[in-house]
N, C-alpha and C positions, 0 to 999 in steps of 0.2 A: 718322736717329733715328726710333724708333717710340714713340709715347706710352705704350704698354702696358709698355715697358721701364723707365719712370721714374715715381716717385710725384710728387705735387704739389710737395713740398718740394724735391726734386732739380731739378725744372723751374724753380721759383722761384729757386733758387740760380743756375742757368744764366742765367736772365733778368737777374738782378742783375749778371751779367758781360757784359751786352749781347749775349747769344746770341739772334739773331732767330729761329732755327729753333725754339728752345725756346718762344718766344712763340707761334709758329704751332701747335706741338704742343699747348700748353695750351688754345688757342682751339679746336682740333679736338676735344680731349678733352671740353670743356664744351659744345660746340655742341649735342649731343642734349639736355642738360639745359635749355639756354636755349630751344631749340625747343619742348620739352615745356611749359615754363612759359608761353611766349608763346601757344601754341595753347590752353591752358586759359583764359588770360585773354581771348584774342580771342573766344572763344565768347560771352562776356558783353558785349562792346562792339561787335561787328561791325555791329549794327543801329542803334547810337546814336552812333557815332564815325567820324570821317573817317580814322582810323588803319587801316592794312593790317597783315596778319600780319607781313609783311617789316619794317614799321616797328618792331613790338614786338621782333622778333628782333634788329634793329639796336640798339635801346635796351638789350636784354639784353647784347649784346656790349660796349657802353659800360660797363655795370655791371660786367662781368667785368674789363674793363681797369682800372677804378677799384679793384677788389678786388686785382688783381695788384700795383698800385703803392702800395697803402696797407696791405696785410696785415702784421701784426706778430705773429709766433708767440709772443712773450713774453706776450701776453694770455691764452694758454691755449685759444684758440678754434681749431678745425680749419679749414683753408683752405676745404674744401668748404662748411662751414656759413657761413663769412663770405662766400664767393663767391655762394652761393645767395641770401643776404640782400641783397647788393648788386645782384644781377641783378633780383630781385623788386622791390626798392625803386626802381630806375631805371625799370622798366617801369610800375609804378604811378604814378610821378611823371609820366611821359609821358601816361598815361591821364587823370590828374587835370588836367593842364595843358590838354589838348584839351577836356575837358568845361567847364573854366572859360571858355575862349575862346568856346565856343558861346553862352555866356550873357553875353558882354561887353556887348552892347547894353543890358542891364538894370543897368548899373553903379550907377545911383543908386537902385535899387529895394530898399533895405534899411532896416529900421527900427532906430533907435538909441535907447537910453535915455541921457539926459544927467544925470549926477550933479551935485551942488552944486560939486564940484571942477572941473567942466567937462570931465571925461574921458568920451569916448564909449564906450559898452558895447553889444555886440550883445545882442538879445533871445534868449538861449540857449534859453529854453523853446520858442520857435518854431523856432529854428535846429535844435535836436536832437529834433524831434518824430519819432515812429516812422514817419510816412508819408514818402514821397519828397518832398524839399523842393520847395515851390512856388517858381518862379523869382522871385516878388516878394519873397521873403525870402532870396534867395541871398546868401551872404557874398561880397562883391566887393572887389577890390583898392582900397585907399586907405591913406592914412597911418594912419588909425585901425586898419584891419585889420592892417597890418604890426606895429604896436605890440601889438595884441591877440594876434596869432599868436605873437609872441615870448614873451609872458606864458604863453600856453597851452602851447607846446612845452616850456617850462622844466619843466612839471609832468607831461608825458606821456612814456611810453616809446615806442620805435620803432613797435611794432605799434599802439599806441593812436593815434599820429599818423596812420598809414596809414588806419586805420578811420575816424577823424574826417575826414580829407581826402576819402575816398571818399563818406562820408555827406554832407558839404557839397556834393560834386559831383553829388549826386542819385541815388546808387546805393542800392538797397534792401538790407536785411539779407541776404536770400538771395544777391543778386548779390555783395555784399562777401564773403560766406562762400566763394563759388565762386572769386572772384578771388584770395583769399588762401589758399585751400585749407584752410580751417578750418570748424568747425561753426557753424551759425546761432546756436546757444546761446552759443558763445564770443563771437560778435559782439555779441549782446544783453548778455551779462555785461560785456564791455569797454565798451560804450556806457553802461552804468549807472555804471561807475567814472569814465568821462569826465565824465558829468553831475555827479557828486559833486565832482570836481576843479574843473570850470568854475564850479560854484556857489560854491566857496570864492573863486575869482578874482573873480566878480561881486560877492560880498558884502564884499570887502576894503575 
């Protein structure tokens, strides 16, 4: 079989019939896309992360695998669009996780505001400042953070979540724009929307 002889949906159909060769063909077909995305992102992190280009490519492959096994054409989305989103999301997730681990020794270095209800809230004005985050106000894993993130993610779209996670992880607007292949202006506009949404959460 040659992948140029089949479209994505034919290959997905074969994969649904447990055709291993179809799986290999689809991976081969998307390998250039994964490599291209990984190289673009690697340029932004190679000096600040322990990840190698091969790590990002591998994460992209995992993202493609997820796309293959979860794609539903009934949603009206093209497989290419869905696969690209899954690939980028998986690579970004790996980058964010690595950046968080680098700051793990600072786990207790975050300022919280305590409401009369006893609920802990992050100081968003500091957290979402335009400058690269100071490690002393880095958002750190805790029960309060998990609860807060669940609240936040309920209000944010996929790209808003990615931009927020990258911002929290210490990336600048230009770096985020390069990582996500979007304009700096779009990053800025998205952060303005995020701030507005987070203010609503904080003021509840």
